[in-house]
N, C-alpha and C positions, 0 to 999 in steps of 0.2 A: 778560861771559862770561869774560874773561881773568882777572879777579880770583877767580872761582869755581874755575877750573882751578888757579891758584896756591895757593889755600886747600887744595884736595884734595891737592896735592903735599906741603904742609907737615904736614897732619894725618895721623897714622897710625891703624891699626885699633885699637891698644891704647887710645889716648886716647878714641876713640869708644866703645869697650866700657866703659871706666871711667865716662864721662859718662852713658851709658845705664843702667848698673847703679846709679849713685848716684841718678839720677832715679826709677828703679823703686823703690828702697828708700824714698825720701822719700814717694813716692805711696802705697806700701803702709802705711807708718806713719800717714800722715794719714788714710787710709781706715779703719784700725782705730780711730783716735781719734774720728773722726766717727761711726762705728757705736756706740761706747760712749756718746757724747753723745746720740745718737738714742734709745738704750735708756733712758737716764736721763730724757729728756724724756717718753717714753711712761709711765714709772713716775710721774713728777710729774703728768702729765695725769690718770692714773687716781686718784691721791690727791686731786687737786683736785675731781674729780667726786664722790668719796666725801665729801669735806668739805662740798661744796655741798649734797648730800642730807642730811647730818647737820645742817647749819645750818637747812635747811627744816623738818626734824623738830623741832628745838629751838624754833623760832619757833612752830610749830603747837601744841606742848605748852604753851608759855607763854601763848599766846592763849586756849587752852582753860581754863587755870587762872585767867585774868582777874586776874593779880596781878603784872603786869609793866609796864614803861614802854612796851612796844610798843603797848599799847592806845591807841586814839585818843580824846582827850578829847571830841571832838565826839560820838562814839558814846555816851559816858557821859551827856552832857547831854540827848541825845534820849531816853534811857531814863528820866530823871527827869521 
């Protein structure tokens, strides 16, 4: 308890204010950066879902055309 009282005698209000304002500024900058990263992640997730659906569509079209390597050789042998 005595060390706490001695600490309070040595620290003044200006130092406390400076430390708190520096901490607040650092927190607000990090918060803005994290928000930007979250927005980018949302956009990337949307693009990945779109790409996934496009890939499914391409696979379906190629299978319907019966002219690609996606076709299973076993299916062709059964047809013969």
